[in-house]
N, C-alpha and C positions, 0 to 999 in steps of 0.2 A: 753924135758922140753920147748926148745925155743919157739915153737908155743904157749905154754900156756903163757910164760912170755909176748910174743908180743901181745897176744890177751888182756891181762890185761892192759897192757900200753895204748893200743889202746882205750879201753874202758873208762879209766880214762881221756884221753885228749878229747874224745868225749863228754864225760859229761860236760865238761866246756862251758858255754855260749859263742858263739863267740865273743862278746863283751869284755869278759874276757880274751881273748888270743890276743887282739889287743891294742896297745897303743892309747890313744886319739890324733887325729891330732894336729898339733903345734898350740898353742894359744887357744886351746878349752879343755872344762872339760867333762868328760862323766858323764852323769846323770843316775844312774841305773835303770832298769826295777822295776816296782812294783807299788803298790797303794798309792794314797794320797789323802787327803781331799780337793777338789777344791771348791772355794766359802766361803761364810759367813754362820757360823751356829749359830749366835746369833742375836738378836734383838737390836737396838741402842735406845736410849731413845726417839729420833725423832719419830722412826719407831712405837714404842710401843704407842706413843700419837697420832699415825696417822696423824702426820704433815711432813713426809717424801714423797715428789712426788714419784710417782709409778715407774718412770724411774730410780730413785736412788736406785730401789731393784733389780737391774739386777745381782748381785752378790749371789742371793739365788734361790732356796735353795742349801745348800751344797752338793755335789756328791762325792762318793768314786770312784776315777778314776784310772784305770789301764793303765799304759803307757809302751810302749817298751823302752829299753835303747836309749839314743840319745846324740849326742854331742851339746854343745852351745859354742859361743865364751865366753872367759873370760871377754874381754872387749867389750864396744860399738864400732863400727866403727868409725875411727878417720878421722880428715881432710885429714892427711897423706896418710891413707889408701884409701880414697875415691878419692885424687888427682891421685895415681897410677891407679886406675881403669879409670878415665877420660882419662888419658893420653895412655891407651891401647885401649880404645873405642871411643875416640873422642866425648864423651858425655859432656852435658852442665852443666858448674859449678853452684853451688848453688850462687843465685843472690848477697849475700852479700860478696863474695870474691872479694877482690879488684883486679881490671884486670882480674877476672877470676883465681886467684891464690890464694894459702893458705896464709893467713896473717902470718908474722913472729911471732913465739911465741905461735901460735894456732895449731901447728902441733898435738899435742897429745890431742886436746880437741875433744869431739864428733862430728861428722859431723851433721848438722842439716840443715833446709831448703831443705829438699830432700822429694819428695813426696813417695807414697807407691810403684809405678812402678819402680821408680828410685832405692829404697832400694831392692826391689824384684831383679831388674837387676844386682845390684852390688853382692848380695849374690850368684845368679847363675852363674856370671862370675867367683867365685872362688870354684865353685864346691859345693856350700852349698844352703841354702834356708832361709826364714824367719821362726822363730819358730811359732808353734800352739800356741794358747792361753793356753792352758792345759800345754803343755811343758814350756811356759813361767813361769806360775804360779808355777809349781813344782820347776823350777830352782830357782826362786826367793825366795822361802820359805827356802832354803838351807838346806833341811832335817828337819826343825822345824814344826812339826804338828799342826794344828788347833790353830795357835797364829796369833794375828793381825798383828805383825812386826817379821821380820826374826831375829831381834836381842833382842828377847823377848819383853816385853812391854815397851811403850814409856818411863816411868819414870825410868826404868832399863837400858836405852840405854848408852854404854859407850861413852866416850869423843869423840871416833874417829869413831862412829856409823854413817851410811848414815844421820840419822835424823838430827843432829846438824851440821854437818860437811859439807853437799853439798847441803842444802836448804837454801834459802834467801842469796844466793851470788849475785844475779842480772845477772848471766850468767852461763853456764855449766863450769864446772871444767875439768881439764886434766883426762882422764880416769885413774882409780886406785889411786885415791887421798885419798880414805878412804879403811878401812880395808874390806876384801872381807867377803862374806857370809860363811855358812858352807859348801858349795860345791867348795869354792874358786873362786867365781864369783864376779866381781866388778860392782858396781854401777847400780846394778839391780833396786834399789829404789834410787831416789834423784838426779839424774844428768840429763839426758834427758829422756823424756817418748819414750818409744820404739814400732815401729810398729810390728804387728804380721801378720801372714799369713791368720787369720781367717777374714771372714765376721762378721758384728756385728748384733745380734739379742738380745734385752733387756729380752725376754722370753727364751732364748736358754737353760738356766740351767734346765728348767723344763721338758725338753725332750732330752737332750744332750744324746749321747751315752756313755755307761760307760767304753768302752775301746778304747783308741787312738781317742778320739773326734777330729775333724778337723774343726769344726765349720759348720755354715749353707753354702748349696750349692751355695746361690746367697744373694746378699744385696746391700744396698745403701752405708753403711759406712764400714770400716775397723776397727777392734778392736785394741786399742792401750793400752799398759800396762806401769805401773810404774809411781810412782809420781815424778815429774819432779822438776827441780830447783825453779821454780814459783810457786809451789803448797802450800808453807807454811807448818805448821805442821799439824797434825791430820790424819783423815782416808784415805785422798788421798795418804798417803805413805804406806797404808796397802797392805799386800800381795795380797789379794783378790780384791782390787779396780779396776773397770773396767772402760773403758772410750772408746770413739770413734770418728773417724775423716773422713771427705770426703778423699777418695783416693788420691785428686788432692791437697790436702792441703801441703803447705809448711811453716813450723812453726819454730821459734827460739827455741821452747820447744821439738819438736819431732826429735828422731834420730833413730837408730836400731842397732841389732847385728845380728848374723847369727847363724843358728843351721845345723845340718846334721844327 
């Protein structure tokens, strides 16, 4: 009987996905494999009236996307995180840091004024990478499908949701200041806008791969996602909202988080 029992146990363990057998790395959340709807599947009033610039239709058509399981940081990279990176690598501090040091009291705020290459280098230094645009959107949705906001609709947003709590504060807030989304991720919307790994193409959704899309092979701009603190209310805080920036840009509204 022993060989039979051994065989059965082996088969049960082997049937489990590898990701299910390992715990998420510290400070990260596992986003399960599966399909999700990426992009916008409805028309706005401006679009229906043909008053919306063509470039603002870059989030259509919606695509049913299959993604492998992946990990993503619970929080945006903070000033304290970035200071450790600079100490280890001798890199250049964000220009607004006084004497190249983190200002007292801002250690837990998300780092900003870092360009795409600097964000990419940070993630690689800790054995991670920037998330793809598809990964970012699935993570931001928090398991809520085909809705404008991760916290349901705007009028139903609870008092501690990202919409009222992290927007219009004149600056980024310490990470984790508002409730997490359904995946346990903080500040996907409403703190700093975040760099992704993808090049930006306004027409990409019309021909994007439906399995693990990684963006265009080349481009001029990089995709950024997530409505930041300066965006105000409205569609710029939607799960599907896309934007782009020159990869050399350093902005007070753009930060990042890492994936793996």
